[in-house]
N, C-alpha and C positions, 0 to 999 in steps of 0.2 A: 375385482380389480377396477380401477377407475381410469377412464380415458384421459382426463386432464393430467393425471400424475404420470401418464405414459408418454406425454407429448415429446419430451426431449429424446426419450428412447426411440420412439417411432421415427423421428427425424433422423436419428443416427442410423436406424435400420435401413432407411432408404439407400444408404451408400454401401450397403453390404448385401451379398446374396444370402437368401435364406438357406439354412442347413436343413436338408430334407433327408430323413433316414428312411430305410425300408419300413413299410407298414407291417411290422411283425405284430401279431395279435395273439399272445398267449391266452388271453381271455376267451378265445373261442373254445378252448378245451378244458380250462380249469378255472375255478372260482375261489377267491380268498374269502374266508370267513373272519379271520382275525390276524392282526399283525402285532407282534411284540418287538419293538425296535429298541435296542439297547446300545446307546452311545457310551462305550466304555471310557473313551478318552477323546477329547477335542483339543488338539494342540494348536494354539493360536500362533505360535512361532513358525512352525513348519506348514501350517494350514492343512493339516491332515486329521482324519478321523480314524479311530479304531472302533469297530462296532460289530454287533451280531444282530440278526433279525430272525425271529421264529414266525413262520407263516402256517396257519392252519388252512388246509385246502380241501375243496370238494371237486371231483372231476365232473365235467359236463357231458362226457361221452363215456361209453363202455370200453374196456380193454385199453386204457391209456397206459402206455409203457414208458413215456418220457414226460417230464415236467419242465416247462420253460418259464424262466423269470427274466425280467429286464433289470439290468444294472449297468450304469455308464461309468467308464474310466477307472473305477475302483478295482482293487485286486482282491479276488476271492481266495481266501486261505484254506477253507475247508467247508464241506457240505455234509449234513446229516439228514437222513430221512427216517422218521420214526425212531430216532436215537441211534440209528446205524449209519456209520460213516460211508460216504460214497466217494470213491477215489477216481471214478471214470467220468466225472463231470467235465464239461468244457465251458469256457467263457470266451466268446468271440462275438464281434459285431453287436456288442451291448446285450447279448442274450446268454444266460446261463442255461445250458442243457443238462438236465439231471436224469440219467437213465434209472429206471426202477428195477428192483430185483424181481418183482412180480407185478403184472398189470393191475391197475385199480379201475373200478367201475362206479357208476352212479350210486351215490349213498355212502361210499367209502371215504372216511376222513383221514387225511394224511398231514403230518407235521413235517415241515422242512425247516432246518436250521442252517443259516449261512453265516460264516465268519468272514470278515473282509476289512480292508484298510486302504488308505491312500488319500490323495487330494481329490475332493469331490468336484464334479463338473459344475460350471456355471457359465451362462452367456451374459450379454450386457445387462439383462434384467433378471431372468429366472435362474433357478438352480440353488446351490448351497454356497453361501458367501462368507468370506472372512473380512472383517472390517476392524483392523486394529485389534483391540481386546474383545471384540464381539464376533459372534458367528450366528448365522440364521439361514433359513431356506425361504425361497419363494417358489410356489408349487408349479408355475407354468413358465414357459419361455416364450418370448415374442418372436425372435427370429428362428428359433428351433422348431422344426416340424417333424413329427407330431409335437404338440406344445407341452404335453404332460411331462413333468420333471420330478415326480416322486423318485424315479429311478436314479436321480442324481445323488441320493444319499442312502437309499435302502433298496434291496431286491424286491420286486413287486410285479403285479399285473397292472400296468400303468396305462389306463384309459379312463374315459369318462363314465363308464357304465359298471365297472366291477367295484362293489362297495363292501367295506368290511368295518369292523370295530377296531380300535387301536389302543395299545398301551405303548407309551413312549417313556423310556427311562434315559436319563442322561447324568453322568457323573462328572462333576466340575469342581474346581477349587472352592474352598469355603467362602471366598470373597466374591463369588459369582453366583448367578441364578441360572436355571435352565427352565424356560417357560414353554409349555406345550398347550395343546387344546384340551378342552373338557375340564375334568375334575382332577385336582391334585390329591391323589390317593395317599401318598406317603412321601416324607422327606427324611432320608436315612443319613445319619451322621456315620461316616465310615471310619472315624477315628484316626485318619491319616492325613488330615488337611483337606479332605474332599468330602462332598456330600452328594447324594443321589436323589434327583427329583423323579417322581413316578406319576405320570399323568394318564388319564383314561378317558377316551371318547366312546360313549355307549351307543351313539347313533351311527349307523353305517354310512361311510363316506368314501368317495373315490380317493385315490392316492394323492392327488394334487392338493387336497384340502388338509392333509395332516401337516403338522409344523413343529418346529422347535426354534427358540431364540435363546442365545447364551451370552451372558455379559454381566456387567455391573449395573443392575437395575434397581430402581426404587419403586415400591408398590404403593399406589394410591387406590384405596378401596371405596366402593360405593354400594348401595343396595337399592334395587328398584322393586317396587311393589306391583308385580304383574297381575294380569287378570286371573291367573290360576295359582300363583305362588310368588314368594319373594325370590328375586334373582340377584345373585352377586354380580357386581360389575368390578372388573379389575383393570387398572391401567398400569402397565409396567413401562416406566419411562427412565430416561437418563436422570441421575440424581439431581442435576441442576434444573430439571424441568418440572419438578413436582408442583411448584406453585403456579405453573401455567395450565395445569390440568383442569381446574374448575372452570376457568374462562373458556378454554378450548372446547370443552364438552358441556357447556352451560345448559343447552336444551336437550340433552340426551334423554331425560325422562319423558319430556313431551313427545319427542320423536318416537320413542318406544311405545308410548301409550297409543299414538296414532297407528303405528304399524300393527300392534296387537289387535286393535279394534277393527282395522280394515282387512287384515290378512291372517289373523288367527294368532293363537298363543305362541310365545317364543319357546322353542323346543329344546334348546341346548342348556347344559348345566349352568353355564355362566356367560356373561357378556364380557369378552376379553379383547383388549388392545395391547400390543406390545410394540414399542418404538424401535425402528430399524433404520438403517442407512438408506434403504430403498423401500418402495412401497407405492401404493397400498395394495394389499392382497387379502382376499376374504377367507383365510384359513379358518376352519370351523372353530368358533368360540375362542379364537386367538388371532385376531386380525393384525397383520403386519401393517404398521402405520408409520409413515416417514417422520423422522426427527423434525424436519422443517415445518411440519403441519401443526406441531404443538406450540402454538403462539401465544396462548392466553386470551385470544379473542376468537371471533367467529369467521376469520378469513377462510378457513378450510372446513367450515361446517358441512358443506356439501359432500366433502370427501368421506368423513366418518359416517355420514348418513348413507351414502352409496354402499360403502362396505358393510354396514350393519344390515342393510336390506338383503344382502346376499345370504344372510342366514335363513331367509325364506326362499328367494329365487336365486339359485346357484348352489347352495349347500343342502337345504332340505329337498329341493327338486333341482336337478342338474340336467343341462342339455346332454343328449346322448352322443353327440359328436361335435367336433370343433366347428363344423359348417353351420351348426344351429346355435352359435354362441349368443345370438340375440335373446334367447330364453334366459340366459344368465345376465348378460350385460345390458341388454335393452330394457329389461324390467328394472334393474337396479338404477340405470340412468333415469328412467321415469320417476323412480322414488326420490331421487335427489332434487327433482323439481317439484314433484307433487306435494311434498311436506310443506313447501313454502306457501302453497295455496291455502293450507289450513292455518299455518302459524303466522304468516305475513300478509295474507290477502290475495284475492284472485288476480289482481293486476300484476303482482310480482310474478306469479306463476305464468300468467298469460304472456308477459313480456319475454320471459326466459324461453318459453316454448316457441314463441314466434321467431325469436332470433335464431334458435337452433334449426327450426323447421325451414326458415328462409335460406339459411346457409346450405342445408342439404339440397333443396331444390336448385339452388344457384350452381353448385359445382361438385356435389358428391359423386355424380356419375362421371365427372371428368377426373377427379382425383383418384377414383378407384377403377377407372378403365371401363366403365359401363354401368348399366342399370342392373343390379344384382338382386336376385330373389333372396329374401331374408333367411330362408331355410337351406340355402346352398351357397354360403359365402366362402370363397376360396380361402385356404388356410394361410396364404400370405396376407390376407386381410381380416383374419379372425378378430384382431383387436383394433379394427378400424372404425370408421364413422358409420358404416351401415349397421354393424352389430350394436354399437352403443347409441348413437344419436337417432338414427332412423328407427332402430328398435324401440327407443323411447317414444317417438312420435306415433308409431303403430300401436303401442300400448294405449296411448291417449286416444287414438282413433277408435280402438276397441271399446274403451270406456265410454266414448260419446255414442258409439253404435248401440250399446246396450243400455246406457243410462246408469247412474251411480247406484240406484236401488237394486239393479240386477248385477252389475259388473262386480262390485266388491264381494257379495256372497258367492258369486261364481269363482272368484279368485280363491276364497277360502276352500271351496269344494275341490277345486283343482289341486290345491296344495295338500289336502288330505287324501284325495284319490291316489296321488302319486308320491306320497311322503317317503323320502329316503330312497327314491328311485331316480333313474335317468329317463328323460322324455324327449320326444320329437314334437315338431309343430303339429303333426297329425294327431298326436296324443292330446295336445292342448285343444285343438279344434273339436275333437270328439268329446272331451270333458266339458268344454263350455257349451257345446250343443246339447248334451244330455242334461246338464244341470240348470240350463236356462230355458230349455224348450224352444230355443231359437236355432234354426239351421245356420250354422256358422260357416258353411262351405263357401258362400259367396264372399264373405269378408276375407277369409284366409286366401282364397284365390286372388282377390283383388290386391291385398296388401302384403301378403307373405310369400305365396308361391310363385308370383310373377314379378319380374323387375319393373321398376317404375312406380308411379303413384296415380290413382284415379283423380280426376279433377271435375268438379261440378260447377256448372254455370246456369244462371237463370235465363231461360229463353224468353219468357214472357209471363204475364199474369192477366187474368180476366176477372172483372168484378160485376156481379149482378145483384141488384137489390131485391130482396124477397121479404115483404112486410117491413118489420123493424130491424131486420138483419141484412147482412150482405154476404153473399156467397163468393168466396175467392178461390179461383182455380189457379194453381201454381204449376208452371211447366219448366222442367229442368232437363239438362242434357249432360251426359257423361262424356268426358274427354280423357286424354291420357298424357301424362308427362313420362316419356320413355317409350319402349317398344309397344307396338300396337297390341292392345288387349281390351276386350269389352267385357266387363265383369257383370255378374248378376248379384242379386241380393243387396243392392245399393240402398243406403240410407243417408240423407242429408237434411240437416235442420234448416228451417226458414222462419222468418219473423215478418208478420204483417203489421204495418204501422199506419196509424191515423195521423192527420195533420197536427193534432194535439199530443202526439207521441203515445197515445194509447196503443197497446200492442197485443198480439196473440202469436204464440210460437207453436210450431208443429214440425212434422217431418214428411218428406216425400220418400216412399219406399218403392223400389222398382227394379226390374230386370232390364238388361240391355242398355241401349243408347239413350233412350228418353223415358221420362216418366212424369206423372203429375199427381197432385192431390188437391182435393176441394174441401175447404173448411168454411164454416159459418161463423161470422163475428158480429158483435153488436155495435159496430162503429163503421164509419165509411173509410175504407182503406185508401191510401194514396201511394204506397210503395211497399215493395217486398224485398227483403234482404236475405241472402243465404249466410248461414253460419256466423251470425253476429257475435257469438261468444267465442269464436276461433277455437272450436273444440274438435272438429272432425279431421284435421290434419290431412286434407286432400291437397291437390297440387295448386293451391292458392296461398297467398300471403294476404290475410285480411287485417284491416285496421280501421276501427271506427272511433270517432271522437265527437264530442259536443263542442261546437265552435260558438263562442259568445263574444268575440272581439275581432276587430279588423287586423289585417296583417298576414304574415306568412305562417302557414301551419303545415308541419311536416308529418307525413304518415310513414313512420319508420318501416324499412325493409320492403316498401312497395315501389320505390323509384318514382314517387309522386309527391308533389307539394301543391297546396292551394293557397294562392295569394288573394285574400278576401278584401274587396274594395267597397262592398255595400252589404249591410246586415242590419235588419230591423229588430231581430230577437235571436235567441239561441237556436241553433240548427244542428241536426244530427247528420253527419257525413260518414259514409263508408267507402273507403278506397280498397280495391282488391286488385292485386297483381296476380293474374292467372298465368301459371307456368305451363300453359297448353296453347296449341295453335288456335288462332281465331277462325271463325267460319270463313270460307274462301269467298272471293268476289263472285257476283252473279255470272259474270262472263270474263274470261281471261283477257288482259290487256297486254299486247306485246311490249316487252321491255320493262314491265312493272311486276314486282313481286312483293307479296305480303309476308309479314313475319310468319315463320313456321314454328315458332317457339313460345311466344308470349303475347299477352294483351291485357288491357285494364278494364275494370268496371268501376265507375264512380257514380254514387247515388246519394241523395239526401232527402230529408224531410224537415220542413220548417217553413216559417212565414216568408213570403216574397216581399220585396225583391231580395234575392241572394245573388250577388254578382261576384265572381271569382275568376282569376286566371289560373289555369292548370299548368303545371310544370311537369313534363314527362321526360325522364332521362333516357338516353341511349348510350351504348358503349359497345364497341366492337369486341371487347374481350368478354367472352363467355355469354353475356346477355344477348348480344346481337351478332355473334360471329358467323351465324348462318345467314344473316340478312345483309349486312354491310360487307362488301368485298373490297372496296377501295375508294379513292377520292372521286372517281367518275360516277359513283352512286350518289344520287340526290335523295336524301331522306325526307319523308313526308309523314303526316299523321292523318288517319281516317277516323270517322265517327259514325255511329249509328245509335238510335235510341234504344233498340232491342233487336232480337234476332229476326223479327218480322220486317225489319227495314234494311235497305241495302247500305253497304259501306259508301260513304261519300267523303271527299277531301274537305278539310277545314283549314281556314287561314291560321297561320302561326308565325311566330318569330323564332329565330334560332340563335343560340349562343354555343360557342365551342368550335370544334373542328369537324371534319367529315367522320372522324373515328369516334369521337365522344363529345357529349354536350347535352343540351336540353332543348326541347321544343315547347314554346309557351303558347297556349291557346286561350285567347281572351274570351270573356263572356262564356265560359265553359258551360255546357249543357250536360244534364244527367244522362248516363248511358255508357256504351262501350267505346273504347279507343284502341286503335292498333296502328303500329308503324309499318311503313312499306318503303321501298326505294325504287327510284327509276334508274335503270342502267343506261347511262347516257351514251354508251357505245352503240346502243341499239334503238334508243327512243328519246323522247322528251316528255317531261311531266306535264307540259301544257296540253298534251293530248287527252288528259283526264277531263279538262274543262274547256279548252279553247282549240280552235283549228291551229295546227302547228305551222311554224314558219312565218307568223305574222309580226313577230317582234324582232327577231334577229335574222338578218339576211347577209350573205357573203358573196363576193365576186372579185376576181374570177375564182372559180372552184371547179377543178383543180387549178393550182397556180405553181409556177416555177420561181416566182419572186415574191411580190407583196400580195397581201390579202386586204380587201376593203370590206369593213363591216358596217352595215346600215342598222341603226338602233331605233326601234319604234316604241320606246317606253321612256317616260321621264323618271321612272323609279329606278332605272338601272344605275348601279354604282361601280361595277367592276366587270371586266372581261378577262376570263382566265383561259389559258391554253393548256391542255393536258395531252400527254401521250396515251396510247392505248393501254399501257401498263399502269396508268394512274398517276404518273409523275407530273407535277405541275411544271410547265415549261416557261410560262410567262404570265404576268398579271398586269393589267392596264387599268388605271383609274378612269372611270367614266364620269365626266362632269355633266352637270344638268344641260348645258348648251350643246353637248355633243350629239349630233345626229348620225355621225359616221366616224369610224376610226380606221387607221391604217396600221397593219401589223406586218413587219418584215421578219421572217424566220432567220435566226442567226445561230450558227454552230450546232445545228441539229440535222440528223439524217432525213432523207426523204421518207415519206410514208403517211399513214393516216393519223390524224390528230382530232381533238375535240375542242371546240370553242364553247365556253360556258358563260352565260350572262347572269349575273346575280343582282338582287336588289339590296337595299341598305340593311335588311335583316339577315342577309346571307342566303336567302332562298333563291333557288335557281328559277329564273323566269323563262329561259329559252336556252337552247343549245343547238349546235350544228356540227356535223362531221365535215372535216376539210381534208383535202389531199395535197400534200406538198410534194411536187415533182422536182427533185433536186437535180 
């Protein structure tokens, strides 16, 4: 299933409560080996089905005297066990209870045949749908919990772990087709204006992956020469869409070749897509694909790629519970970006991943109500951003952690180790550890089992020349975006660069908060950058570029721009937006607070002089909501060269309002930048640099009438009066010749107020508390 195709559904779901049923688990006592689903009639007018299903079962316990199966809404007509009719069955609360004449035990095989009819269940997305003269199922529900909806059209053990092989038969009028997964074993002409399609899936799958689609379809055939065999490709589409198929799926063969090379041979009988009114859904070898996505061009290429990859992650190997949905959807979401790296180039992939990663760091924790561990996603968020998007970034982080030469073979090994079974994150960790020889517990603890994301920053580096080489010691620090957790087994990449751009890349591997690595390079280093390739998906948004012309250069998703005014030759600049708190001040300053959420690192290598003005954005919504509380906060920006230096204020100009805008730092220096605010109800920012009270004086104070302000600065341009709740009461223009101003309160209650003096750039240069005794 693809997250983009679900967007409208998910928005709608926000306005409705989730339907949560009792967590009945028939699979605890019984296991299905095979299903034979026979749709005897599908009535498009009444939207009813008449069907029977035979289930071959094995007990998982001894002395089992009752069999339970799940079936929603439909009416059960009769039940047979081993060809003997059972009249004492009950069907209530979506459970068929079938008492046995004699108990069965481990090793006993039992056949249960259920006849039933009625209007099948569906919710806004999943279930069994009728759409005019078409009918089809989608195997999972979005708002329905538990999500599995095999039970919407056949009796079953409906969970993520019980796997069986399937035969699906459907009798339909001669002018319609019935499309199922797997191989078409037989097409029977019934001689009465109907024919019966008989499909078979020989790989065991959970109930939600079996499918049928019925309607007036046209078939477009293709054949892919796979690494082990020729594989049929079938596209069942609306008759008017056949000419759109080649353009829609133009690069299917290239994508298949990539996936087989990296993740192993395709294991299903055919590659199948069937057009439906809703979608997309990764039914085994019969992917439900929405009509709107068959466009004749590559507009929805990502969508068919995502669903195709589920034949590896999702269908061949399946998450063992909904809370682990990232194993299905995170990996498939990764695939829909990864293929572009190979087919379209690294920059296409990097840009897409950066955009997604930046969005997650920005507000995923807000939209989902917290920082959620990937292996324990609440079921009301099963098909949300954590499972899909954050899952994809964690897969990329795993790829960077191991390196491609180890990662892709480990993926193949994992898929073979657990082929046609259901797995947990712990199973994945164990498989990757065993098959790579790398202890993966640190990675999974840091990225999967704990909410939030680790962030890595460069504390400093040290260079010592030894003969013709230089030894570079790189020191890094682990931080956290989200709840406090300090992980072990950390790996982060770094790049050492020379003035002529010669470079060396390595990794720092460490436990705990800090670590370092020392490397020897044959050139004189001038700078060290972390994760220049944007591969590790830590709590940073990195962006680097080569600047070779004057003017404004934007670093997307970093909330930073550089306006270059002097440049002698090309220069490499990296801007990093760290979604982690900066180091605190050496000593607290009353009334001043530093951001507890984010900071920047801006560095470059190239010929001097390089002169630029840095533009740093602030916004009270989400980015700085824990920093800026109201108009009586005066925002400032601090700088340090590296972690060994203290934070110091820098001159800046400001545009915008107290709530959102930009701070412009002229002649920007390489290093770290962080925002802070002065709470003018308790302090003045002048205390950072000057003795307070030297610029703005007021008398009398308190006053029951007028206040006289003495202004000791030629730079002052405005005097503003605020209430303690942050509301501006008055604003007075300060002319250059003014050395004093008189303010008379009008129409306001007595109480405490704040007088704020600003310069022409909007920066607060002094403030005073005043008391109006009315």
